[in-house]
MARMAR-470192 format. One record per residue (C-alpha): residue in three letters; x, y, z. Coordinates in steps of 0.001 Angstrom, whole numbers, plus 500000, padded with zeros to 6 digits. Layout:
# MARMAR-470192
+------+--------+--------+--------+
| code |     xx |     yy |     zz |
+------+--------+--------+--------+
|  ALA |      X |      Y |      Z |
...
+------+--------+--------+--------+
***
This chain:
# MARMAR-470192
+------+--------+--------+--------+
| code |     xx |     yy |     zz |
+------+--------+--------+--------+
|  MET | 365668 | 336294 | 116681 |
|  PHE | 366194 | 339276 | 118966 |
|  GLY | 369292 | 337570 | 120344 |
|  SER | 370626 | 337387 | 116778 |
|  VAL | 369901 | 341078 | 116232 |
|  CYS | 371641 | 342021 | 119492 |
|  LYS | 374673 | 339873 | 118612 |
|  GLY | 374813 | 341538 | 115205 |
|  ILE | 374656 | 345008 | 116735 |
|  LYS | 377464 | 344097 | 119149 |
|  SER | 379541 | 342791 | 116238 |
|  GLY | 379120 | 346068 | 114343 |
|  PHE | 375953 | 345995 | 112204 |
|  LYS | 375691 | 349247 | 110287 |
|  ALA | 372146 | 348572 | 109001 |
|  LEU | 369493 | 345886 | 109213 |
|  ILE | 367294 | 344369 | 106514 |
|  GLY | 364097 | 342580 | 107518 |
|  PRO | 362734 | 340637 | 109359 |
|  SER | 359815 | 339030 | 107545 |
|  ASP | 357568 | 338596 | 110594 |
|  PRO | 355309 | 341662 | 111004 |
|  MET | 355429 | 341713 | 114823 |
|  ALA | 359178 | 341141 | 114931 |
|  SER | 359531 | 343922 | 112372 |
|  ILE | 357981 | 346431 | 114776 |
|  HIS | 360368 | 345468 | 117583 |
|  VAL | 363464 | 345396 | 115381 |
|  GLU | 362570 | 348778 | 113904 |
|  SER | 362204 | 350192 | 117406 |
|  VAL | 365669 | 348948 | 118421 |
|  CYS | 367205 | 350296 | 115219 |
|  ARG | 365517 | 353667 | 115675 |
|  ALA | 366759 | 353942 | 119260 |
|  LEU | 370334 | 353163 | 118186 |
|  ASP | 370260 | 355217 | 114946 |
|  ILE | 370831 | 352076 | 112848 |
|  PRO | 369223 | 352206 | 109375 |
|  CYS | 366448 | 349631 | 108992 |
|  ILE | 365056 | 348482 | 105637 |
|  ASP | 361694 | 346770 | 106117 |
|  THR | 360002 | 344703 | 103414 |
|  GLN | 356676 | 344138 | 105194 |
|  MET | 353442 | 345125 | 103477 |
|  SER | 351682 | 346312 | 106638 |
|  ASN | 353122 | 349221 | 108496 |
|  PHE | 352395 | 350797 | 111841 |
|  GLN | 355695 | 352616 | 112100 |
|  GLU | 356085 | 356301 | 111426 |
|  ALA | 358620 | 357594 | 108909 |
|  SER | 362122 | 358614 | 109964 |
|  ASN | 365581 | 359176 | 108514 |
|  PHE | 366576 | 355686 | 109677 |
|  TYR | 363578 | 353695 | 108462 |
|  MET | 362581 | 352830 | 104919 |
|  LYS | 359500 | 350787 | 103924 |
|  ILE | 359517 | 348992 | 100568 |
|  HIS | 357487 | 346158 | 099017 |
|  PRO | 358011 | 345557 | 095269 |
|  PRO | 358975 | 342059 | 093958 |
|  TYR | 361845 | 340596 | 095962 |
|  GLN | 364249 | 340716 | 093004 |
|  HIS | 363754 | 344493 | 092857 |
|  ILE | 364105 | 344785 | 096622 |
|  ASN | 367351 | 342850 | 096459 |
|  LYS | 368641 | 345061 | 093635 |
|  ALA | 367767 | 348189 | 095636 |
|  ILE | 369501 | 346772 | 098720 |
|  THR | 372593 | 345990 | 096649 |
|  ASP | 372591 | 349503 | 095156 |
|  TYR | 372211 | 351002 | 098641 |
|  ALA | 375061 | 348841 | 099943 |
|  LEU | 377329 | 349909 | 097072 |
|  ASN | 376475 | 353606 | 097486 |
|  SER | 377090 | 353306 | 101242 |
|  ASN | 380464 | 351622 | 100655 |
|  TRP | 379538 | 348436 | 102481 |
|  THR | 382215 | 345759 | 102430 |
|  HIS | 380237 | 343109 | 104337 |
|  ALA | 376568 | 342230 | 104811 |
|  PHE | 374920 | 339868 | 107302 |
|  ILE | 371598 | 338357 | 106196 |
|  LEU | 369151 | 336936 | 108739 |
|  TYR | 366504 | 334762 | 107113 |
|  GLU | 363732 | 332435 | 108205 |
|  ASP | 362539 | 330065 | 105522 |
|  ASP | 362404 | 331611 | 102053 |
|  ILE | 365826 | 330552 | 100873 |
|  SER | 365266 | 331666 | 097254 |
|  ILE | 364961 | 335315 | 098282 |
|  THR | 368033 | 335002 | 100486 |
|  LEU | 370098 | 333310 | 097793 |
|  ASP | 369135 | 335970 | 095243 |
|  LEU | 370215 | 338756 | 097618 |
|  GLN | 373390 | 336901 | 098509 |
|  ASP | 374228 | 336436 | 094804 |
|  GLN | 373586 | 340106 | 094027 |
|  LEU | 375704 | 341330 | 096937 |
|  GLN | 378543 | 338940 | 096159 |
|  GLY | 378366 | 339974 | 092487 |
|  ALA | 378962 | 343526 | 093742 |
|  LYS | 382072 | 342292 | 095640 |
|  ILE | 380414 | 342586 | 099072 |
|  MET | 381249 | 339785 | 101505 |
|  VAL | 378089 | 338063 | 102777 |
|  SER | 377374 | 336020 | 105904 |
|  THR | 373993 | 334365 | 106428 |
|  TYR | 372214 | 332990 | 109463 |
|  ARG | 368988 | 330997 | 109373 |
|  ILE | 366634 | 331866 | 112196 |
|  GLN | 364660 | 328861 | 113346 |
|  GLU | 361587 | 329058 | 115517 |
|  LYS | 363498 | 327785 | 118537 |
|  ASN | 365817 | 330826 | 118148 |
|  LEU | 362910 | 333296 | 118380 |
+------+--------+--------+--------+
***
């Protein structure tokens, strides 16, 4: 997964959403903080401290996806890249909401062998 994050950063990520694994979340947040890339984390547990580039949220996924879409619109995003593991329904809902807001979406499924 970290390879995917690094490739995304090289290709011009402006923000990162996720990941769903708590340990990976800590590492991804650390990379984002070091590079001043906004990170939206949906994990329930949290060991990270607050910052201007880190937001922690955990309502129902439909509300999270709506908030992400609103954030993307307010930030004038034209493209989003979604990394997901195995909960395709959450990913499809977010993809639908972003596309409904006229934001181009690319997705990449992370499989365990990619971690």
